[in-house]
N, C-alpha and C positions, 0 to 999 in steps of 0.2 A: 514386519518386524522380526528381528534376527538376535535371539538371546547368545551372546558372545561363549565360545568355550572355556574363556576363564571366567570365573566366578567375579560377581560384583558388577557387570556392565551389559549393556543391551545395545543394538545397532539397527538403526531406522534410516531410512530415507531420507536425503535433506529435505527441507520442510520451503515450502514455497509460500512467500507474503504477496498475494497480488494486487495489494493497493498500498503504497506509503507517497511521503515525502518526506525524503530523507532529511533534506534541510531545515533546521529548527531555526529561525531568525531571533524568535524570544524565547529565553530561557523561562523554564516553568518555575513559579514562585506560587505561595501562599495567597498573595494579594491578586492572583488570576482568577482563583478559584470562584466559580459560579458565572463566570464570562460566558455570553452568549456565542454560539458559533460566529454569527456577524463581528463580535466583537473581536473575537479568538483572529478572523482575517484581517480586521482591520488595522489591529495590533501590530501585523508583521509587514503592514503595506510600506511605511516609511522607511524601514530599512531594506524591504526588498529593491525600492526605487533606486538607492543607492547601491546594491550589491553588483559585484563584477567577479569575474571568473576565478579570482583567488577565493573570494568568500565562499563562492558554490562549492568549488573542489575540497575545502577545507571542511565543509558542513558536511559535504556529502558523504567523505572517506570517515568521519566519524559516526555517520547513520550508518554506513555500509558496515562497520566495525561492531557497530551494536545488533546487527541483524545475525552477521556470522558467529559471534558469541553465544547468540541464542538458537543457532543450531539450523538459522536459513542461509540455505545455497541460492536460492534464486528469486529474485524480488523486483515487482513493477513498480518503478520509480516513477510517480507522477510529475513531472516538473513545470514549474512555471513560475513567474513570469519567464520568458525567452526573449527581454525586450533590448537585449544588446549582444554583440558579436563575443562569441566564444564561450558562453553560457553551457552550450551543450556539451562541446569538448572538455568542459571543467567537470561535469558531472560523471562523465563516462570516467575521465580519468580517476575521480573519486573512489566509483566503483573496483577501478582495474586496482589501486593501491591496496586494498585489503583482498580482492579476489571475487568477490560474489557475482553471481551471474546477474547484471543488469538487464532487464528489459526497460526503456525507456519511452512513457505515453507523452509524448509532446503536447503540451497545454497550449491552447487557443484560447484567449480571451480578447474577445473587442470590445468589451463593455465594462468598466471598473476604473481605479483608481489613476489619475493623469500619471502618464509616463510609465505604466505599466502594461499597457494594451497592446496588442498586436494586430495584424489583420492575417484571416486565414491564409491569405497567398505568400505573406513571409513564412509562416511555418511550414506551408508546405513546399517551401523552396529549401528551407534548411532540411527537410524531411529528405529532398530530392539528395541533395550535396551528402547527407549523412549516410543513407541506404547503401550497403556493401563496401562502405568505405572505412566509417566512423564505426558502426554496428552492423552486424548483419540483417538483412531487411526485415527477417520475420521476429527481430528484437525489438522494432519501432511501433508505435501506435499513434496515428492522429487524435488528438484528444480535446476536443471542446471540453471548457472547464465545467459547465453547467447552464441551466436556463437562466441563470441569474446574471450569468456574466458573458453570455452568445446570444444573440438572435436567431431566429429559426434558420436564416438564410446560411448561417453559420454551419450547422449541420449538415445541410445538402452538400455544400462546397465541401466539405471535408469528406463525404461519403464519395463522392465522384473522383475526388482526389484520389483515396484509398484504393477505389478501384481501378484506376489508371495505375497506379504505382506499386500494387499488389501489396498493400499494408493493413494493417488491422485498425479497427475503431475503440474508441475507450471513452468514458464520460460518466461525472459523477450525476446522478438522476435521482427525483424524488426523495430529496434526503428529509426532508420532513415537512409536516403539515404548510408551514408558511411558502415553502417552495411552490408547492402543488397552487395552493389557493392565489399566490401571485401569477403564475403562469396560467392560470384561467381566466384571472382578471385580464390580463395582457393580450393573450392570443385565443380565446375563449375555446383552449384545449387544455388537458393534463400534460404533464410533462413526456409521459412514454407515449402517447398520442401523438407531440410535437415531434419526437424525434423519429416516429413511425412513418408519419408524412414526408419527412425528409429523406428516407429511403437510409435511415440511420441504422436499424436493426434489421441484423443479418447474419449469419452464420458465423462465429468468430467474434462479434461484437461484445466487450465486454461493459458492464454498467457497474458502478459502484454505489454502494448503500442500497436503494431500493427500498425504504422503509415504509412509503405510502405509496403501495400498489391494491389496486383491485382485483377481483377475480378476473376480469375481462383483460387487464393488463398482465397480470400473470398468464393465462391461456395465450396471449399475444406472444411473450417473450419465449414460452416453449416452441409455439410454430416458427417463430422466426430464427431459432437456432443461438439466442443471445447467452451468454452467461452473466452471473449476478455475484460481484463481492460483496460479503457481508462482515461489517467491521462490530462486533458487538461492544467492546469495550470503549470504544469512540463515541456507538450510540448511545450508551449511559452516559458516559462525561458529561454529553450537550445534550441530555434528555432529548433525545430526537425521537425516541418511542421505538416499536420493537417490530425489526422486519418479518414478513412472513415466510421464515425459512421451512417451514414444513410444509405450506401449502406450494410453494416453490418446487421443492424437491419431489413432491406428489406430482406435479405437474412436468416435471423431467427435466425441469430447468437447472443445469450443473450451478452449483453453489460452490463459492470458495471463502477462503479467509482474508482478510486485510487488517495488519497492524494499525495503520493508518494514525502514527504518531503515539501510540501508546507502548506496551514491554514486550512483548513477544507473540509467538505463534503459541506457545505452551497456554500463556494465559487466556489466548483468543479461542482455543479449543475449549476449554473449562468454562468459559464465561458462554461460548454458545450453547453449552447442555443445560448452563443453569438457566440461563435467560431464558430460552425456548421452553423449558421445564415449565418456568414461574409463568410466561404467558398461555400456556397450554393446562396450567394448573394441574400438569402430569411430570413427573420426574422422568420418566421415561420417554417422554416426547422426542428428545433428539438424542440416540446412542452416543456412546463413546468411541464406538467404531465410524457413527456418520463424522462427527465431529474432526476424527484422524483421517478420516478420507477427504475433507474439505481442506487441509493443509498440506495433504501428500500427493494421492494418485488424482484427485478432480482437477485442481490446478495445473497438474502436470499434461493431464490430457487437454485441458482448454489453450496451453501455450504449445502444446505439441513436444513436449519433452520426450526424446527417447526412455525408453525402459532402462536401457544401459548407458544412462548420462554420465555415470561414473560419481553419482553425489551419495555421501552416507553420512551419518552423524552418530558417534558415540558416544553414550550416555554412561556415566559413574551411578550406578544403583545400590551400593552398597550403605550409604548413608540413612538415617532414621526416617528420611520423606519417603523411602521406596518402600520400609520392611514394615511387615513381613510381606514379600515378594511373591503373590500368588497370581496375579493376573498383569503382566508388562504391560499390556495396550490401556489397560485403565489405569495404572501407575502413572503413563506418560500423559495421558490427558488430566487425570485429577490432580499429580503431586510434582510433576517436573517442571524445573525452572532454567535459565540460563547457567545456573552455577553448577548444575550436573552436565554440561556439554564439556567433553574433553578433547574429542578429536571431531573436528569438521573437513571430508575432502567434497571437492565440486570440480567436478570435470576430471577427475582422476589427480587433481593437484589439492595437496594439503594446503589448508588455509589457517585451523588451528590444531597444536598438538600439544597433549597435557594441558590444555586448558590457557593456552597463551598463542597470541595471534604471530604466524609465520613471517607473514609479508610486511608487516608494518608493527612499530613501536605502540601501545596505548597511550602513553604519558606524552608522545611528540602527538598524534593523533587530536587529542585533547587540547593542549596547549594551541596548535594551530587553529581549532575550531575557537578557543575563547580569545584568541587574538584577533579572528576574525569578526566576531560579535563587538568586542570593543572597537574595533575600527568602523564596524555598521554604525553602532551606536554614535560614536565622535559625527562622523558625517552627516549623520540625519538628525543632527541636532540633541541627542536624548543623553542622559548619563550612563556610561557604562555601567551596566551590571554590577552588582555590589555582592558578596555573601550575607544572608540575613543574620546570620549567627550559628552557634552549635545548638542540639537541640538538647532541652534541659535535662 
């Protein structure tokens, strides 16, 4: 972190969001509060089934804008379903519309709602066409969705293809107790063991969530060289449990942060500190420095971003939220929010200047996304979303 020569600002490296699905197919409402993870997933299935490139681009662009205005310059976007032509191109175009550095985890889902599933071979072929053409090869992952939506052979097939094509691997795993119990009942092994049998755990593999891990599994992840993405606010929202971040760090597993449909990495940093402190009954269990590293240097190392990637974020610190400013690192983790972000530069290109997007108009992005959601609602036989009304 660098304190600017001019008073009232600090400059930090670009934040790195290691897990998100930038397309939100169902608007959030108070009516959805209390929905389980399974209910939240199924709610979007009907709209996803009829979504095409136009909707993917519009919703991705708005999601990418939400990242940039919150100081994120790099995001790993887990994209699925990839059930019709043109969807990957639309996602990449959505990233480019705003300028965020997008890594794409190509979701493979062989089990699920009719019309949404694909084969491993289909997604591998898509990766072959896209690598070093649509995106640099090192920005693509082969990403079976989860043990709920994939069979064991999918992981082995993806691992073999990744080895052949020089790609990395990515998946949700051990997201909650129900997933682990179902995996044990169906396959006789816990999810981490299933992935290891398939040869999926290797240096550079990125695992998302990892809420339900044993001591032996944590040791295995460390030995295999896998990294973990911790999504604390998402875990709290869906009551998934508390990931064993302190034990993972002690074992030497790189732990990064993911927004996963929530607000921003500023919030994830402090949520990580507070949640881990609560679980350990020790407010000093996870330091502000550790949380900051999980959003900056650690994910940059996992992704292989160079130190001179040309990313920076300038935040205004003159407002009351930051004052009195004694420790900028502490204030960034515990007080900062998207409203404080003034300038964002990625790969040397200015994306946000004085709080305004440079390459896209927010009102147009919002209007395009609203039109996309209304079109999806109509095509899927649902009523278009309507405003609930003003706050009292």
